[in-house]
C-alpha positions as CSV (number, residue, x, y, z in Angstrom):
1,M,-72.0,-41.1,-88.1
2,K,-68.4,-41.8,-88.4
3,A,-67.1,-45.4,-87.6
4,P,-64.6,-45.5,-85.1
5,A,-62.2,-47.0,-87.5
6,D,-62.5,-44.3,-89.8
7,T,-62.2,-41.4,-87.3
8,E,-59.0,-43.4,-86.0
9,S,-57.4,-43.3,-89.4
10,H,-58.0,-39.5,-89.7
11,S,-56.6,-38.8,-86.4
12,Q,-53.8,-41.0,-87.9
13,K,-53.1,-39.2,-90.8
14,K,-53.6,-35.6,-88.9
15,T,-50.7,-36.8,-86.7
16,S,-48.6,-37.3,-89.3
17,I,-49.0,-34.2,-91.1
18,I,-48.0,-32.0,-87.7
19,T,-45.2,-34.4,-87.4
20,H,-44.2,-33.8,-90.9
21,L,-44.5,-30.2,-90.5
22,T,-42.7,-29.9,-87.3
23,E,-39.7,-31.7,-88.6
24,L,-40.1,-29.4,-91.8
25,R,-39.9,-26.8,-89.4
26,R,-36.7,-28.0,-87.4
27,R,-34.6,-28.6,-90.5
28,L,-35.9,-24.9,-91.7
29,I,-34.4,-23.4,-88.6
30,V,-31.3,-25.7,-88.6
31,C,-30.4,-24.2,-92.3
32,V,-31.7,-20.6,-91.1
33,I,-28.8,-20.9,-88.4
34,A,-26.3,-22.4,-90.7
35,V,-26.8,-19.4,-93.1
36,F,-26.4,-16.5,-90.2
37,A,-23.5,-18.7,-88.6
38,A,-21.9,-18.2,-92.3
39,F,-23.4,-15.2,-92.7
40,V,-21.4,-13.6,-89.4
41,V,-18.1,-15.0,-90.7
42,A,-18.6,-13.9,-94.3
43,Y,-19.2,-10.4,-93.4
44,A,-15.9,-10.0,-92.0
45,F,-14.3,-10.9,-94.9
46,S,-16.9,-9.3,-97.4
47,E,-14.2,-7.0,-98.3
48,A,-11.7,-9.3,-99.9
49,V,-14.9,-11.7,-101.1
50,L,-15.8,-8.0,-103.0
51,K,-12.7,-7.5,-104.6
52,V,-12.7,-10.8,-106.4
53,L,-16.4,-10.6,-107.0
54,I,-16.1,-7.1,-109.1
55,A,-12.7,-8.2,-110.8
56,P,-14.4,-9.6,-114.0
57,M,-16.5,-6.1,-114.6
58,I,-13.3,-4.2,-113.3
59,E,-11.3,-6.5,-116.0
60,A,-13.7,-5.8,-118.8
61,L,-14.4,-2.0,-118.1
62,P,-12.2,0.6,-119.9
63,P,-8.8,2.1,-118.1
64,D,-9.1,4.4,-115.5
65,T,-13.2,3.6,-115.3
66,S,-14.5,2.0,-112.0
67,L,-17.8,0.8,-110.6
68,S,-20.1,4.0,-109.2
69,M,-22.1,4.7,-106.0
70,I,-25.2,6.1,-106.2
71,K,-26.7,5.7,-103.0
72,V,-25.0,6.9,-99.9
73,Q,-25.8,3.7,-98.1
74,E,-24.6,1.6,-101.3
75,A,-21.5,0.2,-100.5
76,F,-22.9,-1.0,-96.7
77,I,-25.8,-3.0,-98.8
78,T,-23.2,-4.1,-100.9
79,H,-21.3,-5.8,-98.2
80,I,-24.5,-7.3,-96.7
81,K,-25.6,-8.8,-99.9
82,V,-22.3,-10.5,-100.7
83,A,-22.0,-11.7,-97.4
84,L,-25.3,-13.3,-97.5
85,A,-24.7,-14.9,-100.6
86,A,-21.1,-16.1,-99.7
87,A,-23.1,-17.3,-96.9
88,V,-25.5,-19.2,-98.5
89,I,-22.7,-20.6,-100.3
90,V,-20.7,-21.7,-97.8
91,A,-23.9,-23.3,-95.9
92,F,-25.0,-25.4,-99.1
93,P,-23.9,-28.6,-97.7
94,V,-25.3,-28.3,-94.8
95,I,-28.8,-27.2,-96.6
96,M,-28.7,-30.4,-98.4
97,H,-27.8,-32.2,-95.1
98,Q,-31.1,-31.1,-94.2
99,A,-33.1,-31.8,-97.1
100,W,-32.1,-35.0,-97.5
101,S,-32.8,-36.0,-93.6
102,F,-36.1,-34.7,-94.1
103,V,-37.1,-37.3,-97.0
104,L,-34.7,-39.9,-95.6
105,P,-37.6,-41.8,-93.7
106,A,-39.7,-41.9,-96.9
107,L,-36.8,-44.1,-99.0
108,K,-35.9,-47.3,-98.9
109,K,-32.7,-48.8,-97.3
110,K,-30.8,-49.2,-100.4
111,E,-31.7,-45.3,-101.6
112,A,-30.9,-44.4,-98.3
113,R,-27.4,-45.1,-98.6
114,V,-26.5,-42.8,-100.9
115,G,-27.0,-40.0,-98.9
116,L,-23.4,-39.0,-98.2
117,P,-22.3,-39.4,-102.2
118,L,-25.5,-37.5,-103.1
119,I,-24.5,-34.7,-100.9
120,V,-20.9,-34.5,-101.9
121,L,-22.0,-34.7,-105.4
122,A,-24.5,-31.8,-104.9
123,T,-21.9,-29.6,-103.6
124,T,-19.5,-30.6,-106.2
125,L,-22.1,-29.4,-108.8
126,F,-23.0,-26.7,-107.0
127,A,-19.2,-25.1,-107.0
128,A,-18.9,-26.1,-110.4
129,G,-21.8,-24.1,-111.4
130,I,-20.5,-21.2,-109.4
131,L,-17.3,-21.6,-111.0
132,F,-18.3,-22.1,-114.8
133,A,-20.4,-18.7,-114.2
134,Y,-17.7,-16.8,-112.6
135,Y,-14.9,-17.9,-115.2
136,G,-16.7,-18.7,-118.4
137,V,-20.0,-16.6,-118.4
138,L,-19.4,-13.2,-116.4
139,P,-16.1,-12.1,-118.1
140,Y,-17.3,-12.5,-121.7
141,A,-21.3,-11.4,-121.0
142,F,-19.6,-7.9,-119.6
143,V,-17.2,-7.4,-122.7
144,F,-20.0,-8.1,-124.9
145,F,-22.4,-5.7,-122.8
146,L,-19.7,-2.8,-122.7
147,R,-18.9,-3.4,-126.5
148,S,-22.5,-2.8,-127.6
149,A,-22.6,0.9,-125.9
150,E,-19.2,1.9,-127.5
151,G,-19.7,5.7,-128.9
152,L,-23.4,5.4,-127.7
153,A,-22.7,5.9,-123.6
154,S,-20.1,6.0,-121.1
155,P,-20.4,3.1,-118.7
156,N,-21.5,4.5,-115.3
157,I,-22.6,0.8,-113.6
158,S,-23.6,1.1,-109.6
159,L,-21.9,-1.0,-107.5
160,M,-25.1,-2.4,-105.7
161,F,-26.7,-3.3,-108.7
162,Y,-23.6,-5.0,-110.2
163,V,-23.3,-7.3,-107.0
164,S,-27.2,-8.0,-107.0
165,F,-26.2,-8.9,-111.0
166,C,-23.4,-11.1,-110.2
167,S,-24.7,-12.8,-107.1
168,R,-28.3,-13.7,-109.1
169,M,-25.8,-15.1,-112.1
170,L,-23.7,-17.2,-109.7
171,L,-26.4,-18.7,-107.2
172,A,-28.6,-19.8,-110.6
173,F,-25.6,-21.5,-112.0
174,G,-25.0,-22.9,-109.4
175,A,-28.6,-24.3,-108.8
176,V,-29.0,-25.5,-112.5
177,F,-26.0,-27.2,-112.1
178,Q,-27.8,-29.8,-110.3
179,M,-29.6,-30.9,-113.0
180,P,-27.8,-34.2,-113.4
181,L,-28.6,-35.6,-109.6
182,V,-32.4,-34.9,-110.0
183,I,-32.4,-36.4,-113.5
184,V,-30.5,-39.5,-111.3
185,F,-32.9,-39.4,-108.2
186,L,-35.9,-39.2,-110.7
187,V,-34.7,-42.6,-111.8
188,K,-33.5,-44.5,-108.9
189,T,-36.7,-43.4,-107.1
190,G,-38.8,-45.0,-110.0
191,I,-40.5,-41.8,-110.9
192,A,-39.3,-41.6,-114.0
193,S,-37.3,-44.2,-116.3
194,V,-34.6,-43.4,-118.4
195,D,-36.7,-43.9,-121.6
196,Q,-39.5,-41.7,-120.4
197,I,-37.1,-38.8,-119.5
198,K,-35.7,-39.2,-122.8
199,K,-38.8,-39.2,-124.6
200,A,-39.6,-35.6,-122.7
201,R,-36.5,-34.1,-124.0
202,K,-37.9,-31.7,-126.5
203,F,-40.4,-30.5,-123.6
204,A,-37.2,-30.3,-121.3
205,I,-35.3,-28.0,-124.3
206,V,-38.5,-25.5,-123.7
207,L,-38.3,-25.6,-120.0
208,I,-34.9,-25.3,-120.0
209,F,-35.5,-22.0,-122.0
210,I,-37.8,-20.9,-119.9
211,A,-36.0,-21.5,-117.0
212,A,-33.0,-19.6,-118.3
213,A,-35.2,-16.7,-119.4
214,I,-36.3,-16.7,-115.8
215,L,-33.1,-16.8,-113.9
216,T,-30.7,-14.6,-115.9
217,P,-30.9,-11.1,-116.7
218,P,-33.9,-9.7,-119.5
219,D,-31.0,-10.3,-122.5
220,V,-30.8,-12.8,-124.9
221,L,-26.8,-14.0,-124.4
222,T,-27.3,-14.5,-120.6
223,Q,-29.5,-16.9,-121.4
224,I,-28.2,-18.6,-123.9
225,L,-24.9,-18.7,-121.9
226,M,-27.2,-20.7,-119.2
227,A,-29.5,-22.6,-121.7
228,V,-26.4,-24.2,-123.3
229,P,-25.0,-25.9,-120.3
230,L,-28.2,-26.9,-119.0
231,L,-29.1,-28.6,-122.4
232,A,-25.5,-30.6,-121.8
233,L,-26.2,-31.5,-118.2
234,F,-29.4,-32.8,-119.0
235,E,-27.4,-35.2,-121.8
236,I,-25.1,-36.2,-119.0
237,G,-27.8,-36.6,-116.3
238,I,-29.5,-39.2,-118.8
239,L,-26.0,-41.0,-119.5
240,I,-25.4,-41.6,-115.3
241,A,-28.7,-42.5,-115.0
242,R,-28.6,-45.2,-117.6
243,F,-25.4,-46.2,-116.4
244,M,-26.6,-46.4,-113.0
245,V,-29.7,-48.5,-113.9
246,R,-27.4,-51.0,-116.2
247,R,-25.1,-51.6,-113.2
248,D,-28.1,-52.2,-110.7
């Protein structure tokens, strides 16, 4: 027979789990609403966004060549995909705010004060990752891919496939550019020390290349183009964390 104290403790744990799940659901609903609202607005401007998105490929294609439409519904689906990707990007600050608000009760008062700077930094890094991919990765990758096919095949690239490829790359780079923030969070919350992260560098390098292989299309060039900045961001994260520890 269970003691009354044990029964009460079990009941409190159950209530706590239900409370956390309810709070998580509420935060997720807010994120979904934010993405949907952004999607409605982005869809109205999807034509303009699409023109910006295809610009690097149009620049790389031979003269008088353009992207093709293989399926009759391809243009419509492409507009939806573009609007959805744009909605996630626009709603990112809201998503970060909801994530922070969810973990806030578990943090100390000193740690909770970094909320607004954290959200601003995360949004800045997300935007930097997208801009880096758009200006520093995609144009060179497209030129390399098209040149490798010269004399073998003529480019006949599907609009829908191209948009899926670009959206995946842009969002992936935006996500992986959060690396310094993750390292700072681990150090500031006491989950890991700067020395422990430095000692784990060789494992981090392997994980970075695995992550690059998963997040990018199955080719060596784009994997390297993602892995190299990730390695740099890992080192930057260590430097920032070390500076913050010394300042404290």
